[in-house]
C-alpha positions as CSV (number, residue, x, y, z in Angstrom):
1,X,77.3,203.0,292.9
2,X,74.9,205.6,291.9
3,X,71.1,205.7,292.4
4,X,68.2,208.2,292.0
5,X,67.3,210.0,295.2
6,X,64.8,212.8,295.2
7,X,65.1,213.1,291.4
8,X,69.0,213.5,291.5
9,X,71.5,210.6,291.3
10,X,73.4,209.8,294.5
11,X,76.6,207.9,295.1
12,X,77.9,205.9,297.9
13,X,81.3,205.8,299.4
14,X,82.5,203.3,302.0
15,X,85.7,204.1,304.1
16,X,87.6,202.0,306.6
17,X,87.4,198.4,307.5
18,X,85.8,196.2,310.3
19,X,84.2,198.2,313.1
20,X,85.8,201.4,311.8
21,X,83.9,201.2,308.5
22,X,81.5,203.9,307.6
23,X,79.2,204.6,304.8
24,X,78.6,208.1,303.3
25,X,76.1,209.4,300.6
26,X,76.5,212.4,298.3
27,X,74.7,213.8,295.3
28,X,76.5,212.7,292.0
29,X,76.9,216.3,291.1
30,X,78.9,217.0,294.3
31,X,81.1,213.9,293.7
32,X,81.8,215.0,290.2
33,X,83.7,218.0,291.6
34,X,86.5,215.3,291.8
35,X,87.7,215.0,288.2
36,X,88.8,211.5,289.1
37,X,85.4,210.5,290.3
38,X,83.8,212.3,287.3
39,X,85.9,210.1,285.1
40,X,84.8,207.0,287.0
41,X,81.2,207.9,286.5
42,X,81.6,208.5,282.8
43,X,83.5,205.1,282.4
44,X,82.7,202.9,285.1
45,X,85.0,200.2,283.6
46,X,88.0,202.3,284.5
47,X,87.2,202.0,288.4
48,X,89.9,199.8,290.0
49,X,88.5,196.6,291.2
50,X,90.0,197.1,294.6
51,X,88.0,200.4,295.0
52,X,84.6,198.7,294.6
53,X,82.4,197.2,297.1
54,X,79.1,196.3,295.6
55,X,77.8,199.4,294.0
56,X,79.8,201.7,296.3
57,X,83.3,203.3,295.9
58,X,85.5,201.7,298.5
59,X,88.4,203.2,300.3
60,X,89.5,200.6,303.0
61,X,92.7,202.3,303.8
62,X,91.3,205.8,304.2
63,X,90.3,207.3,307.6
64,X,86.6,207.7,307.6
65,X,86.9,211.0,309.4
66,X,89.1,212.4,306.5
67,X,86.8,210.8,303.8
68,X,83.8,212.6,305.5
69,X,85.6,215.9,305.5
70,X,86.5,215.6,301.8
71,X,82.9,214.7,301.0
72,X,81.9,217.9,302.7
73,X,84.3,219.8,300.8
74,X,83.0,218.4,297.5
75,X,79.4,219.1,298.5
76,X,80.0,222.8,299.3
77,X,80.0,225.3,296.6
78,X,81.5,228.3,298.4
79,X,83.0,227.5,301.7
80,X,84.2,223.9,301.4
81,X,87.7,224.9,302.7
82,X,86.2,226.2,305.9
83,X,84.6,222.8,306.6
84,X,88.1,221.2,306.2
85,X,90.6,223.8,307.6
86,X,88.8,226.0,310.1
87,X,89.1,224.4,313.6
88,X,85.7,225.9,314.6
89,X,83.9,224.3,311.8
90,X,84.8,220.7,312.6
91,X,87.0,220.5,315.8
92,X,90.8,220.8,316.0
93,X,92.7,218.3,313.8
94,X,96.3,217.1,314.3
95,X,99.0,217.1,311.6
96,X,98.4,213.5,310.6
97,X,94.8,214.2,309.8
98,X,96.0,216.7,307.1
99,X,98.7,214.2,305.9
100,X,95.9,211.6,305.4
101,X,93.8,214.3,303.7
102,X,96.6,215.3,301.3
103,X,96.8,211.6,300.3
104,X,93.1,211.3,299.7
105,X,92.8,214.7,297.9
106,X,95.7,213.7,295.7
107,X,94.0,210.5,294.7
108,X,90.9,212.3,293.9
109,X,92.6,215.0,291.8
110,X,91.8,217.8,294.3
111,X,94.7,220.2,293.8
112,X,93.2,223.1,295.8
113,X,92.7,220.8,298.7
114,X,96.2,219.4,298.4
115,X,97.7,222.9,298.6
116,X,95.7,223.8,301.6
117,X,96.3,220.6,303.4
118,X,100.0,221.0,302.9
119,X,99.7,224.5,304.3
120,X,98.2,223.0,307.5
121,X,101.0,220.3,307.6
122,X,103.5,223.0,307.6
123,X,101.8,225.0,310.3
124,X,101.3,221.9,312.6
125,X,104.8,220.5,312.2
126,X,106.2,222.4,315.2
127,X,108.8,220.1,316.5
128,X,110.9,217.0,315.7
129,X,108.3,214.6,317.1
130,X,105.7,215.9,314.8
131,X,108.0,215.7,311.8
132,X,108.7,212.0,312.6
133,X,105.0,211.3,312.6
134,X,104.7,213.1,309.2
135,X,107.7,211.2,307.9
136,X,106.3,208.0,309.0
137,X,102.7,208.4,307.6
138,X,103.7,210.1,304.3
139,X,106.3,207.6,303.2
140,X,104.1,204.4,303.8
141,X,104.7,202.1,300.9
142,X,101.0,201.7,300.1
143,X,100.4,205.4,299.7
144,X,103.8,207.2,299.7
145,X,103.9,210.9,299.0
146,X,107.5,210.8,298.0
147,X,106.8,211.1,294.3
148,X,104.5,214.1,294.8
149,X,106.5,217.0,293.9
150,X,105.1,219.7,296.2
151,X,105.1,217.5,299.2
152,X,108.6,216.1,298.4
153,X,109.9,219.6,298.0
154,X,108.5,220.7,301.4
155,X,109.9,217.8,303.3
156,X,113.4,218.4,301.8
157,X,113.1,222.0,302.6
158,X,112.2,221.2,306.2
159,X,115.2,218.8,306.5
160,X,117.5,221.5,305.1
161,X,116.3,224.1,307.4
162,X,116.1,221.9,310.5
163,X,119.2,220.0,309.8
164,X,121.1,221.0,313.0
165,X,118.0,220.5,315.1
166,X,117.4,217.0,313.7
167,X,121.1,215.8,314.1
168,X,121.2,217.0,317.7
169,X,117.7,215.5,318.6
170,X,117.8,212.4,320.8
171,X,114.4,211.4,319.8
172,X,115.1,211.7,316.2
173,X,118.3,209.6,316.5
174,X,116.7,206.9,318.6
175,X,113.7,206.6,316.3
176,X,115.7,206.2,313.2
177,X,118.1,203.8,314.7
178,X,115.4,201.6,316.1
179,X,113.1,201.7,313.0
180,X,115.1,200.4,310.0
181,X,112.2,200.7,307.7
182,X,111.6,204.4,308.5
183,X,115.5,204.9,308.2
184,X,115.4,203.4,304.7
185,X,112.4,205.5,303.8
186,X,114.2,208.6,304.8
187,X,117.3,207.5,303.0
188,X,115.2,207.0,299.8
189,X,113.7,210.5,300.2
190,X,117.2,212.1,300.4
191,X,118.5,210.0,297.4
192,X,115.6,211.1,295.2
193,X,116.1,214.7,296.2
194,X,119.9,214.5,295.4
195,X,119.0,212.9,292.1
196,X,116.5,215.7,291.4
197,X,119.1,218.5,292.1
198,X,121.1,217.7,289.1
199,X,118.2,218.7,286.7
200,X,116.9,221.6,288.8
201,X,114.2,219.9,290.7
202,X,115.7,220.0,294.0
203,X,113.9,221.1,297.2
204,X,116.2,223.8,298.5
205,X,114.8,226.5,296.5
206,X,111.4,226.1,298.0
207,X,110.7,228.2,301.1
208,X,108.9,226.8,304.1
209,X,106.2,228.6,306.0
210,X,105.0,227.9,309.6
211,X,102.5,230.5,310.0
212,X,98.7,230.3,309.1
213,X,97.5,233.6,307.5
214,X,94.1,232.3,306.4
215,X,91.3,234.8,306.3
216,X,88.1,234.2,308.3
217,X,86.3,233.2,305.2
218,X,87.7,231.1,302.4
219,X,85.8,230.8,299.2
220,X,86.5,228.5,296.2
221,X,87.9,230.8,293.3
222,X,87.5,230.0,289.6
223,X,91.3,231.1,289.1
224,X,92.4,228.1,291.3
225,X,90.8,225.5,289.0
226,X,93.0,223.4,286.8
227,X,91.9,221.4,283.8
228,X,90.3,217.9,284.4
229,X,93.2,216.3,282.4
230,X,95.8,217.8,284.7
231,X,93.8,216.8,287.8
232,X,93.4,213.2,286.6
233,X,97.2,212.9,285.7
234,X,98.2,213.8,289.3
235,X,96.0,211.1,290.7
236,X,98.0,207.7,291.5
237,X,94.9,206.0,290.0
238,X,95.7,207.5,286.6
239,X,98.1,206.5,284.0
240,X,101.1,208.9,283.3
241,X,100.6,210.4,279.8
242,X,103.2,210.0,277.2
243,X,105.6,213.1,277.0
244,X,104.8,215.3,274.0
245,X,107.4,216.7,271.7
246,X,108.0,220.5,271.9
247,X,105.8,222.5,269.6
248,X,107.4,223.7,266.3
249,X,105.9,227.1,267.2
250,X,108.1,227.5,270.2
251,X,111.0,229.9,269.5
252,X,113.7,230.1,272.0
253,X,114.6,233.6,270.7
254,X,111.1,235.0,271.1
255,X,111.0,238.2,273.0
256,X,108.7,238.3,275.9
257,X,106.8,241.4,276.8
258,X,107.3,242.5,280.4
259,X,104.2,241.9,282.5
260,X,102.7,244.8,284.4
261,X,102.7,244.8,288.3
262,X,99.5,243.2,289.4
263,X,98.6,241.7,286.1
264,X,96.9,238.4,286.1
265,X,99.4,235.5,285.5
266,X,97.6,233.0,283.2
267,X,100.4,230.5,283.5
268,X,100.5,230.5,287.1
269,X,100.4,227.1,289.0
270,X,97.6,226.1,291.4
271,X,100.1,226.8,294.3
272,X,100.8,230.3,293.1
273,X,97.1,231.0,292.4
274,X,96.1,230.0,296.0
275,X,99.0,232.0,297.5
276,X,97.8,234.9,295.7
277,X,94.1,234.4,296.4
278,X,94.3,233.3,300.0
279,X,97.7,233.6,301.6
280,X,99.0,236.9,300.4
281,X,99.3,239.7,303.0
282,X,96.4,241.6,301.8
283,X,94.1,238.8,302.8
284,X,95.4,238.4,306.2
285,X,92.7,239.0,308.9
286,X,93.0,242.3,310.9
287,X,94.2,241.9,314.5
């Protein structure tokens, strides 16, 4: 899988099958920007057999164009997001491209790329037909996104906000009635959401955005990084960790000091950090 080229180890990644199969090469140091791949490099025995083809990492179900874009993101140290999200940097991509990218980024533990891909999905889901495409691809059994919290929450937010439009849509009604598998997957999505509402994990509290306030230049920020352990846990290729007992040092009556306006939020999630760094009004490009 990894070889020495010009004094630096290099890795091989194969994507697609048959005539659509493509091979990509990248420096090991670049690939290690994915915490999942880094874990595989450190423990080659942990690589799933289905993801190996000779000495290469093998992703037969992945779109080679998506894999290539993610590799470019991993190889970049400052503007990897531009290579993925800026239309002028790689041609205009449709909403399904970003759904597939979200899946692949999730598998590789790339939280930053997941958040940005989801933002593009929101931006490009402009009508019922686009939503049906997203619903179909995102709920495929082999790589369903239903169990991913932030994607699931957005889907349910969209359904809640567009409920009248969807129920009155002829194309939505005919598609659901003619495609029993898709109808069941939508039903499963709704059931899991209703189950989550009882414990406060429902989707209705999550707002939906359809604008794209990205600045002209996007740089990776250290504040967006999460720990390797967290990234690996999110990947479908990793085992779920055992739940830890509450720390005896935690005190429910503890008084929390008020936080000053603008103070850095050290407990912020990746989504909140990206929203603060890239999507806040102060970073919108000037008209």
